Structures are given as C-alpha cells and as structure tokens.
N, C-alpha and C positions, 0 to 999 in steps of 0.2 A: 406810479405805474409799475405793476409787477407782471413779468412775463416769464413763464416757466420754460425750461428747455424742450419738453415734449411739444408744447405749443409752438415754440420757435422752429423746431425741425419740421413740423407740419406746415408752418408758414412757408418754409423754404420750398417744400415740395409743391405747394399750390402756387407760390409766387413764380416758380420756374416756368409756368405756362405763359406768363404775361409780362415779365419784368427783367430789368438790368440797369447798369449804371450808364446813363446818357453820357456821363463824363468819359467813359472808357471807349465810346464808339462814335465820337463825333467826326464829321468830315473836316479834314484839315483846311485851315484858312489859307489865304494868299500870302504865304511867307516863305521862309527858307525851306520848309519841308516840301513845298511844291517843287522848288528848284532841285531838291534831292531826288525827285522822280516819282512823286505821288500822283496816281491817277485819281480821277473824280471818285469819291467814296472810299478811298484807301488812305489810311492813316500811316504816316511815316514817323518812326520814333528813333531815338538814339540811345535806347536803354542799355545797349552793349557797346557804346561808343563807336557805333557804326550805323549808317542809315539803313533801316529795314522796315518792312511793314509790321504793324502791330500783330497781325495774324501770324507772321513768321517768327516773332520773338518768343523764345522758349522760357517764358516767365510770366507771372501775373503782374500786369502793369496797368495803372489807371492813367488815362490821358485826358487832359483838358485842352482842346484845341482853341484857336482864336475865336471860333464861333461859340464854343461852350463857355469860354471865359466871359464873353460879352453877354450871353444870355443869363448866366448865373450871377454875374457881378463879382466873381471870385478874383482876388488880386494878391492874396498873401497866404501864408502857411495855414492859418486858421480856417480859411475858406476851403483850401485844398483838402484838409483833413476831414472837414464836415461832409465832403462829397465822396470820400474814399472809404470803402469797407475795411474793417480791421485796423483803422488808424484813428487815434484820439490825440488831443492836444490840450495842454494847459499853458496859458500864456497871459502875461500882464497882471497876474494876481499880486505880485510884490512890486515888480518894476518892469519896464518895457522890454528889456533884454532877457527876461527870465522866461524861457520857453522850454517845455518838455514835450516831446513827441513820442508817443508809444505806437509801435508798429508790431502787430502780432506778438505782443507780450514782452518786447524789448523796449525799455524806457530810457530816455535821456535824463540822467540824474542831474538835478540842479547843482551848480558849482563844479560839476565835472565836465568832461567833454560831451558833446552831443552824440547821439546814436545814429544820426542820419547826416548824410553829406548834402550840402547845398551847392549845386553846380549851376552857374549862370553863364550862358553862352560859351560853354566848354571850360570855364574857369572855376576851380574849387574855392568857395569862400571858407575862410578858416575860423571865423569868430562866430560862436553860437548866438551872439546878440543880434545877428543879422537874419536869423531864421524867419522871423515874422515881420520883417520889413517889406515894403513894396519895392520890387526890383525893376523899376523902369516900365516900359511899354511892352507888356507880355504878349507873346504870340503862341506859346504852347507851354504847358506844364505836364511833366511826367512824374508820377509817384511810383517808385520802384520799391518792392518789398523783399526782405531777406538780405543777407550779406552782399554788399556791393563793393567791398574794399578792394578786391582783386581788379576791378575795373575802374572805380571812381576814387579809390584811395581813402584817405584818412576819415575816420568817424562815420563810416558807412556800414556799421555793424547791423543795424536794423533795416536800412534801406537808403534811398536817396531821393531828393527832390531835384529834378533836372529841368531848368527853365531856359526858354529861348525868348529873347526880346526882339523887337523890331529892328530890322537891318535896312539901311538906306538903299533905295532903288534908283532908277534912272529918271524919275519924275517926282515932283513935289507932292506931298500928301500931309495931312494933319487931321487932328480930331481934338475935341474938348468935351468934357462931361462935367456937369455941376449938379449936385443933389442937396436937398434940404430935408431934414427929418426932425422928429421931436427931440427934446432936450437940447435944442439949438445945435443940432449936429449938421455940420456943413462939410461936404467932401467934394473935391474937384481934382480933375486930372486933365492934362493937355500935352500934346506932342506935335512936333513938326519934323518932317524928314524930307530929304531930297539931295540932289547933287550940288556940290560946291563948284566943282570943275570937272573936266573929263577924268574919269577913273577916281573920283574923290567925292564921298558923300557923308552926310551927317544925320544924326538923330538927336533932338533935344526934347526932353520931357520933364514935366513937373507934377508933383503931387502935394495936396494940402488937405488936412482934416482937422477939425476942431469939434469938441463936444463938451457940454456941461456935465455929462455923466448922469447916472440914474439915482445916486444916493446923496443924502444931505447929512452934514455934520450938525447935530442939534445944538451942540455947545458953541460952536463957532458961527452957527446960524447962516451957513452958506454951503453951496455944493462944492465941497473941497475933497471929496472922497475918490472920484474916478473921472475927473475932468482931464482933458488932454488936448494938446495942440502939437501937430507934427507937420513938417514940410520937407520935401526932398526934391533935389534937382539931379537929373541924370543926363550925361552927354556921351555921345558915341561918334567917332569918326572912323570911317573905313576907306582905305586907299588901296587901289590896285597898283602896286609898285612895278609890276610887269604882268604879262599874260599868265604867268605861273605863280606869282607871289602876291599875297594879300596881307595888309597890316590893319589890325583892328584895335583901336585905342578907346578905352572907356574911363569915365570918372563919375563919381557920385558923391553928393554931400547930403546928409540928413540931420535934422535937428528936432528933438522932442523935448517938450516941457509939459509937465502935468503932475498929477498926484501919484501916490504910491501906497503900498500896504493896505489894499482893499480887503481887510480881514476883520472878523470878529473872533473872540475867544469863546469856546464852548466847553463846559465841564462834563466829564463822564464819571462822576463819583456816585455810584448807586446808593451807598450807605448814607450819603448826605441828603438823598432825595426825600426822606421823610420830613426833613425840616423845610426844604424847598425843592419841588420837582425839577426846577431848572438846573439843579446841580447834576442831573443825569439826563442830558439832552441828546435827542436824535438830531444829527447834523442836518437831516433833510427837512426838518420842521422849523428851522431857524428863521425868525423875523429879524432882519438885519437892522442894527442901530449903531450909530457912530457918535462918540462924544469926546474924542481926543482933544486936548488943549493945544496941540501942535499940529499945524497943517502938514500932512505928509507930502513931500515933494520928490520928484524924479526928473532927472535931466539925462539926456543921452545925445552925444554928438558923434556922428559917424562920417568918416571920409575914407574912400578907397579909390585907387587908380590902377588900371591894368593895361597891359599891351600884349597882344597876341599876333603872331605872324605864322602864316601858312605858306608853304612852298610846295608846288606840285612837281615832282620828278616824273620820269617816264613811267615808272611802275610803283611809285610810293608817294606818300604825302608826309612832309615834315611839319610838325606843329610845335611851337614853343611859346610859352607865355610867362609873364611875371606879374605879381600882384603885391601892392602895398595897401595895408589896411590900418586905420587908427580909430579906435572906438573908446570913448570915455563915458563912464556912467557914474552917477551919484544919486544916493537915496538918503533923505532925511525923514525922520518920523518920531512919533511918540515912543516911549519905552514899554516894557512888558513886565517889570519886576516889582511893582508896588506891593503886592501881597506878600512878598518875601522880605520886605522891609530893608532893602539894601541902602536906601538913602535916608533912613530914619533910625537905624540901629546904632549909629555911632556919630560922634560930633567931629567934624573936620575943622580944626582950629583956624585953618586959613580960609575955609569956604563955608562957614556956618550959615551963611545966607541961604544956601541950598536947602539945608534942613529946616530952617525957619520958614522958608517958602513952602515946603511940603506941609507943615502943620497949618500954616495960614490958609493955604488953598483948600485943605480938607475942611477946616472949620467953616469957611465961607460957602462950601458946597454941600453941607450936611443936608441930606434929604434929596439931593439932585437926582432925577430919575435916570439911572444908567441901566444897561442891559442886565436882566436877571441872569444869575442869582446875585449880582452885585448890589452893593448898597454903600453909601458914604455916611459913616457915623461921625461922631464929634472929634475923633482922633484917627490918625492914619495907621495905627497899629492893627495888624491883621486880626480878624474876628476871633481866630482860634486862641489868641493870647488876651484879647479884651472882648469877651462876648457881649458885654453890656453896651459899650459905646465904640467898639472898633469898626473896621471897614472891610469890605471885600471889593477890590477894585477890578479884578480881571486885568486884561491888557488894554493899553491905549486909553487910559482914563482921562477925565477932565481935570484931574489934579496934577500937581508937579511931582507927585511921589513916585511915579514910575520911571522918571528919568527920560533920557533921549537916546536916539541911535542915529549913527551916520555910517553908511556903507559906500565904499568906493571901489571901482574896478576900472583900471586903465590898461588897455592892451594894444600893442603895436605888432603887426605881423608882416613879414616879408616872405613870399613864397614864389616858387618857379617850377616849371615842368617842361620837359622836352620829350617828344614822342614821335616815332617814325612808324607809319602804318602802311600796309600794302594797298594798292589801288589797281589791281589787275582784272578784277571781275571773274577770276577763275574759281575752281573748287576750293582752293586753299587761300585763306587770308590770315594776316598776322599783324601784330604791333609790338613794339618794345619801347621802353622809356625810363626816365628817372625823374625824381621829385625831391625838392628841398623846401623846408619851412623853418623859419625862426620866429618864436613867440617871445615877446617881452611883456610881462604882465605884472601889475602891482594890484594887490587886493587888500582892503582894510575894513575892519569892523570896529567901530568905536562907540562905547556906551558912556554916557555922561549924566551928571546931575542936572535937573531942570530947575534953574533959578528964576524962570520966567522971562529970561532974555533970549529965548529961542535956541536954535542949534547952530553951533559953530561949524564951519566947513573945514576945519582943521582936524586931523585924526587925533592929535594929542594936544590937550589944553591943560595947563599947569593948575595945581591946587590954588584956589582963591580966584580963579578966572570966572567969567560969566557962565561957562559950561564945563566945569572941571571933569576931566576924563577919569573914569573908574575902572574900565576894562578896555584893553586895546589888543586886537589881533591884527597884525599887519605884516605882510610878507611880499617879497619880490620873487618872481618865478622866471626862469629863462629856459626855453626849450628849443632844441635843434632836432629836426626830423629829417631822416634820409630814407629814401625808398627807391627801389627798382622794380619794374613790372614788365610783364610780357604776356601775350595771349596768342592762341592759335585756334583757328576755326577751319574745320574740314567738312565739305559737303560733297560726298562721292556721287550722290544722285539727288534728284528733286525731292525724294521722299525722306532722306536721312541726312542729319548733320550732327556733328559733335564738336565741342569746344572745350579748351582748357585755358584758364587764366591763372597767373601767379603774381603775387606781389609780396615783397619782403620789406618790412618797416623796421627802422631803428629810431627810437625816441630817447634822446639824452635830456634829462631834466635836472635842474638845480634850483634850490630855494634858499633864501637868506632872510633873516628876520629884519624888519624895519622898526621894531619897537625900541624906543630909547632905553639904553642901559641905565639902571638905577631908578627909573621912574616907579612911583608907588601909587597904589590905590588910596586916596585920602580918606576913604570911608572905612577901610579895614586895616590899613597900615601895611598890607602885603604888597607883593609886586603887582604891577599893572597888568602883566601877563602871567597867569598861574604857572606856566611852564618855567618861568625864571626862578621859581622856588626850588627847582631841582638842578640849577646851574645855568650858565649862559646859554642862550639860544644860538646854536651854531649852524653853519651852512650844511646843507644836505644835498646829495645828488643820487640819482638812480637812472638806470637804462632799461628800457622796455623794448623787447624784440618780438616779432611775430611774422610767420609765413602765412599768407592768406591765399589759399587756392580756391578756385571755383570751377566746377565741371558742369557742362550743360549738354543735354541730349534732346534731340527733336526727331519725331517720326510723323510723317504726313501720309497716312493711308490714302487720302483723297486731297485734292487742292483746297477743300473747304474745312479740313479738320487737321489740327496739330496736337499731337500727344507729346508732352514734354516732361522732362525731369531735370532738376538742378540741385547741386549741393555746394555749399561754400562755408568758409570759415570767416567769422567776423571778429574785429579787434578794436578795442578802445584802450589807449594807453592808461597806465596807472598815474598816480600823482601824489601831491602833498596837500594835506589840510593845513590850516594855519597852525604854526607851532604853538604848543601848549594845549591843544585840544584834548589829547589823551589824558593829560594830568587833570584837566578841568572836569572831565566826565568821571574819572576814577574817584576823585576826592569828593565830589558832590553827590554822586549817585551810587556807585558801588560800595564805597566805604560807609556811606551814611544810611542807605536804605537797602543795600544788597540787591541792586537792580539787575545784576548779571548781564551787563551790556559791555561789549568790548569795542573801543574806538582807538584807532591809531593815528599818529600824526602823518602817516602816509597810507595810501590805499593801492591795491593791486590792479594790474591790467584786467580787462574783461575780455573773455574769448568765448565765442559762440559757434556752434556747429548746426547748420540749418539745412534741411532737406525739403524739397517741394516736388510734388507730382501733380500734373494737371492736364486738362484737355480743353482746347478752345476751338471755336469754329463758327460757322454760320449755315443756315438752311433757308429755303424758300427765297432764293436769289438775294440773300443777304438781309432779308427783312427781319430775321431773328438771329441774333448773335449771342454767344454764350462763352463763359470761361469758368470752369469748375476746377478748383485746386484744393489739395490737402497739404499740410505742412507739419513738420516736427522739428523742434529746436531744443538743444541743450546749451545752457549758458553757464559758464564757469566764472565765479567771482563777479557776478553782476554788481555793478556800481549802483549804490542807493543813497539818496539824500536823507540825512537825519537832522532834526531840529530839537535842541535842548533849551529849556527855560528853567531858571532857578534864581537863587539869591544873587548869583554872579551876573545875571542879565540873560543874554541869549547867546547861542552858539550854533553855527551851521557847519556840518561836516559831511564827508562822503565815507561810507563804509562799503564792505563787500558782502554779498550773499553768496556763499560758496558754490551752490549748485541749484539751478532752476530748470525745470522741464516744462516745455510749452508745446501744445499740439492743437490743431484745429482744422477747419474747413471753410471754404469761401466759394460763393456762387455769384456770378455777375451775368445779367442778361439784359438785352434790349429787344423790344418788339416794335416795329414800325407798322402800325395798324393800317393806316392809309397814308398817302403822301402828305407830309406836313404834320403828322400827329404820331408821336411815339410814347410808349410806356417804358419805364426802366426801373430797375431795382438791383440791389446788391445785399447779400447776407453773409455775415461772418460769425462763426462760433469759435471761441478760444477757451481751451482748458489749460490750466497752469498749476504747478505745484513746486513749492520750495522743498528741495531734497536734503539740503544741508545748509546750515547758517551758523558759523562759529561766533558771529557778532551777537546774535540773539538765538541761542540754541533751541529755545522753546517755541520758535516759529516754524519749525519743520512741519510740513504738511499743509501750510497755508498757501495762498495764491500769490502769484507775481504781482507786486504793487503797481498801481496805475493801469492795470490791464482790465478792460471791460469784458464781461462774460460774453457779450455779443454786440454786434452793431447791425442795424438794418437801415438801408437807404431805399426809398422808392418814391416815385412821382411820375410826372408827365410833362411833356413839352409840346407846344403847338406853334407852328409857324405857317400861317396861311395868308394868301393875298386877300385884301379887302377891295382893292382896285388894281389897275395896272401899275400904280406907283406907290401904293401903301400896303404894308404887311402888318398883320396882327401877330404879336409875339406874346406867348403866355408860358411861364415856366414855374412849376411847383415842385418843391423838394421837401420830403419829410425824413428826418433822421432820428432814429431811436438808438440811444447808447445804453447798454446794459449795466447791471450793478457793478460797482468798482470799489475795490479796497485801495487805499493810498499808502498803506504801511505794511510792513511784514507782520506786525502785531495786529491781529484781527479779532476774532470772537474769543477774546481772552481777558483775564484779570491780571493786573500788574501793580506792584507797589509804586507809590508816588512820594513826592516830597511831603505831602500831607501825612502819609503813613509814618514818616519819621518825626514830624513835628507834633502830631496829636498827643503822643504819650508825655511830652514835656511841656505841653501847652496848658493854659488855664482850664481847658475842657478835660484834660487827663483821660482821653479815650484810648482804647487799644489801637495799635498801629493799623490793623486790617481795615478799620473803619475808613481810612484814607485811601484804600486801594481803588484803582480805576478799572472799569470794564469797557472794552472797546467794541462791543457788538453794535453799538449805535453810531460807529464812525464809518460805516459803509455807505457810499452814495447809492441811492436808489436809481432804477432805470428811469430815463426821462426822454421825451420826444420834443423836437423843435421843428416847426413848420415854417418854411420860407416861401414867399410868393413874389413873382415879378410879372407884370402885365403892361404892355404898351404898344405903340405903333411906331413903325420905322419906314421912312421914305427912301432910305439909302443915303440921304444926306443929313436928315434931321430925325431925331427920335425923342419921344416922351414916354417915360416909364414910371409907373407907380410900383413901389416895392414895400414889402413887409418882411422884416427879419424877426423870427420868433412871434409870428402873428398871434398866437393864442396866449402869449405872455407866460409861457411855462417858467415857473420859478424852480430853478435847479441849482445845485452846488457846482461851481466850477472846479474847486479843489478843496480838499481837507488835508491839513498837515498835522497829524497827531504828534504831540509832544508827550511821549509815553510817560515819562517820569514826572511831568507837570500835572497830569491827570485830565487832559483834555485835548482839544484840537483847535487849530487856527483855520477857519473856514472862510472861503470867499464865494460870493454869489456869481452865477452865470449872467450873461447879458440879458436884459429885459427887452420888451417889445420895442422895435424901432420901425416906424412907418414914415415914408417920405415919397418924394417925387424927384425924378432925375431927368434932365434934359441933355441932349447930346447933339453934336454937329460934326460932320466930316467933310473934307474936301480932297 
C-alpha cells in the first residue's frame, strides 16, 4: 500500500468533514473521574497532574475512557498506540520486555531508557519492561504527546501514558471476560471490588492469556516461534484513615513464559543477486520461515508494591508515595554467527566436541530446505571460502554451527515522591515536590558453542563444558536519581490562562564489569570480553543533570474553542553500554573494512526542545469535536539502538545521533451523526531530518529512525438499543501506518564484512562486490482493520471480534545490521478471530 503526501493532505481535508478519534472524545465512565467533577458528556483528565476537562487542557491528548476501553478491547500500550495518531510501537519482537514507543518522531531506544513515562494511579513506573503489561482493571487511559518531564518526571521526553485503575467503592461489584480465538488463543480477565469494613475497600483482579502463536519451526516440527503464556494478579486496598487522609496500597505479580527472537535474517547484497535474487531482498516481501535447532525461550517475572497517602489540608493536598519493583528477564536462543565460522575456525582442545558437533550436524542436514539464499552444503565452511561444497547459514540455522545466546536483565527499583499542591479553586494554583529513585540492574549477553546439549542458564561456562562461553558482556549498573519540581498556573479570566512548570534532575550512574578476570575465548584464545585486550575492565561513573521547563498558554475566545500553545524540554539520562563494546566495533569493522562507525562504551544524555500550537473545540452542541495541532521538535543526542553481527557473534549497543529535527501536524475529529452512531478519524503527518550524526556522518539528511511518515485512524461506532434490555454494539477501527525507516542508514550503500572477506576468499572478488544497499530496508505503508460486534444486556455480553480482519501481512520491525549486510526482520501479528463472553454484577 503506497500513499503519497498530496493524497494524504487531501484526505485530511476531506476527512475533516466527518471524522475524529473516538478514543479522544468518549464520555467518562463511572469512576474516579466522575468524582472529580465530570458532568455527563464531559471528559475529566489529569494530563497536567490536576483534574480538568479535556477541552480546557492546553495540549493534544488522546483519552480512552472506561466506555472506550470496553468497546475497543484495549488493555495495553500496543492497543493504545494503535488508536492514537502520531504514535507507533514495536514490542515483543525479541522478548516480552522489549518495547519501543515512538511519539512524533522521538523513539525509545532498545537497551536505553524509555522515552515515555508510564504513570499508574499517580505513581511513576520506573522499569521500561512494564510498558506493555496489563496494569490491572483500567478505567481510563490518557496518552500525552510532547515533553512531560516537568510534570510527570523521568523518561517523559516524548510523552506519557497515564492510567487510572478501578478504585473500590461503597458496594460490591465485579466482572469477568473470557475469549477464545484461533491459534488456541485464550484470554481472560476478572475482578471483584468492594468494602471490607467502614472506610476500607479492596480491588482484586487477574489476567491470563495463552496462545500457540502464528508461526511454526519446521526443523523442530512444532509451534515454538511466538507461543506465550502470561498471568497477572493485581491487588489494591484503599483506607480512609480520617476524613482528610487516604492510604492507597497496591501490589502486583506477573509471570510470562514463552518464545523469543521472532526474527528472520534478510540479506541486502545487490551484487550477489545475480547468483540468487534472494541475496537482495525487500523486507516487505519476506515469506517467514523458521528452522533453528534451539527453541528460543523467554521468561519474565515482575513484582511491584506501592503505597500512596494523600492528606487534605485547608487549602492544599499533600501526596506521598513509594514504589518497589523487581523484574527479572531471561532469553535463550540460537546464535547468529555460523557464516563467519566462529565455531569451526579453530580447535578447542578442551571442548572439541563443539566443533565436531558442528561438522556432524552440517553433514546430516545437507540439502535441508532453509530460508533463501541459505543452503547447507557438505561442510560448514562459508561458501565464499568453499564454493563447491560450503554453506550459507544465515542466522538461527538448524545446525549447531551458529552457537547459542543467553541474555539476562535483572532490575530492582526503589522510588519515592512527595508533592504539595494547592486546593483553593482560585485563579492561582501551584505544586511543589521532590523525587528519588535507585536502580540496581545487572545485564548480561553470553554467546556459546552449541554442542547439542542446549543452552546453559549461566552467563559463564568454562571450556570443555556442555555450552562453553566464547563471548561474555556482563555489567552491573547502579543509578541514583534526585529531582525537585514545581509548577504555577494562573488564570486571570475565563478566557486566558498561563502555566510554568520546572523540574531539575540529577542522575548519578556507576557501572562495574561482572566478567571473570582471566577468562578466555576457547575458540580464538583471546579474552572472553574484547575490552580486556586493552587492560582490566574498571569501574566507571557519570552524572547527568538537566533542567526541564514547560510553558503553557491557553486562550478561549468562546466557551467552545480553546487556542493553546506549549513548549517544553525533554530529557533522557545518558548511560553505559557493556564494557568492551567500543573495542569490539573498532577492531571488527573500522580496522577491517573501514566502516566509519563510532561506538563508545558510554552514551550521552538526550535533550529535546518541543513546541506545539493547536486549537480544539466543538460545534453543533458538541456533535462535532475537533483538535488541530502543529508541532516542531529539535532533539540533541538522540539515543539510538545499534545491532552488530560478525565473527565475534552479536553485540547490542546504544549510540547518539547528534541532532534531529522533527515537525508535523495532527488533526482529530469526531462526528455524532445521530444518537448512538459516531464517525471518527485522526491524521498525523511527520517530517524528520538528521542534521548531524558523528556516529555515522554519512547519514546526515536521512529521517529519524522508527518514525512513520504518517498515521491515519478512522472508523465508526454504533451503540443502539435492540430492546429495553439489550443493546447492539459495533466498533470498527482502521489504522494506516506510513512508510518507516528503522535505521539511520537508509537509501545508501555501505561496506560489509563480505567486502573484507571476498578479496581473501576462494572467490577472490573485489571488495565492493560485498557492499550492501539498504533501500530495501524501509517498511512499506500498511493498514490493519479491527472489528468488534456484540450484544450487551448490562449484566451479560457476547462479542465477536476480529483483529487484523483482512490478514494484512506487514513487518513489525526491521533491525538492519549495517556491517553484516542485511536486516533482522520480524512479522506483524496475523489475523485473530474469536468470541468473547462477559458478565458483570
């Protein structure tokens, strides 16, 4: 699907007559927002950490109320992004906690801090692994765009997702939903809430989902590629300690078990295409196949507990909370480096079985049908050295020659905040507070030889063991965050208001290597971490500081129109890559093939300056609502994830793009044609340009990675009575996501490891023959249509649903490994059709 920008702009003009995001204009459900003072048909939001109507909020905000959440079935960040213009998400392609959200051109880099804040019931969640988890029984979701750090704190450079969950009331209530869909996909939710005693109430909720997934591993003859099982329990107790004091205690535990690394490797070597066209492959035409001899696994265990207390003084409210979070993740999978002969180029005296296993597995699989352009010859030597009987494995092959990989990430957080806010109702409002966070994180990447005995769960395994380690990157990180914040809002008249918010952050970070001293790679004889070749890996520390202001202005010429402007600074702390990363990249790519890529063992903080100007309002007694906004953002030192593959195995790092410019426009509209029937739509167009990039100087002029050129949302909703007790509900959503680059290298040609190997290979070809061209690594525009239809009696409901009804085959993510000569690409979710039953009391 290809859509030009002139066509898109014309569509916006036409669509403005009949469309808008239903998500942004729903009537609030019976929850805490009603208690905050919402009248019928008025949405109350907390986008500025104060209760106000959506119409009065001087910013572009998408809101999913309780009614919208129920009708769309949305319950996590992926669903919210799908319903929000200018927002895209990549999640679950490698592991469950691996989520990147892009809002208006600012992306959350994998392995760095997130670019969006996740705030649940007023508490900031600190671990990015929680972004796409189901967070209890939702009653409202607000998606805020642009820097929110001055108001919501850490990691809110691109925006914030603000969630509110069910709060116990004075009577018992509960609900349960159960659905079944194709691929043995079962999902269930349930909750019960009510009083325990006078001034004491509780909420207990649970979530469960299991699926076989869409893809089959042909070598293992089972669906082991994207199956998953997850369950979560959430508990909440709210106590009125006095008429002026409330205590809110929450706890949650979640466990996930499933597969990982839902990727295929795709080559982009145009000069090889004459031998086999599959060597120069467009990522959008990929027919996915999986043949790895090791089942990829992923586990994630999450636990957090929080306590929040609010005390009402005569003219102010004191709020204080504390949070403890503990999340452990583990990933095991097949390796990537068979074609570079890491495990066959030398003999390990203590672990020769690994090498013998590689030769044996190759001989046994000669002719096995693997993804093109791969083939398995009689020996595992790469075809460029043995053209007659060598092999081309790609990544994740059915042989043992590509080795194994283990990735771990364990993180414990302790955070707390105290805030005092005015509560006078006058023209002047204010708040002031302080925040603290400690992060204790350990991250490890271990590559080992595959002897046929599977993957060890230990990061380091000695030579001669069943899974000897050949590369180990392992570090401990400790971070202390201190912040102070304040804001002031002045409204001298009903027509005008102005606000200023300030936050100052200090992040102290230290890192220390966890790699055993003296350990060697048994296959090369060198150190197990390449950085050790230049001396001991020593402790490092750095401090990152930033003032984050935000200014807002609002002018209301009439009660139904709000003209607004805001400007703010966004901030993401810098940090450390695994020690040895810089040495590894320099030795294998710059010195070998002149790649001209700069990677450091640390990366800088990211700072953005964002301006937004908009107008929102309603006409025809509220039957037509609109929100039109334009935005401009400059990002300094944008953090960007890079993936390197070579004879050493694989490496994940974060680099900086010195300067990126982003600007765009957005239109949201809703039209209620008749009572019970509405049309809605949203349009976003984003332009971006890399202005400077010392990491890869030749990418200047390219677009911001992971940023779609445009997004379009439109659809319809019907809620009409069939009888006095039965309603018909129909909801249709169509989302178009525009063309997207996933790397700073775009329509360009670059040298690869093949460029360095060909001149010294049996083929003896010039180096340029191995260069890669990445014009085929852009994801095409694609559209996904979701439909829900059912009946509701108020107590019972039956709904038929279809996600991706037309089974659009699109790419979820492509991670170009530039010097490898290709990309690691993952498929988007295929069609899911099922039925859901629900009950309430």
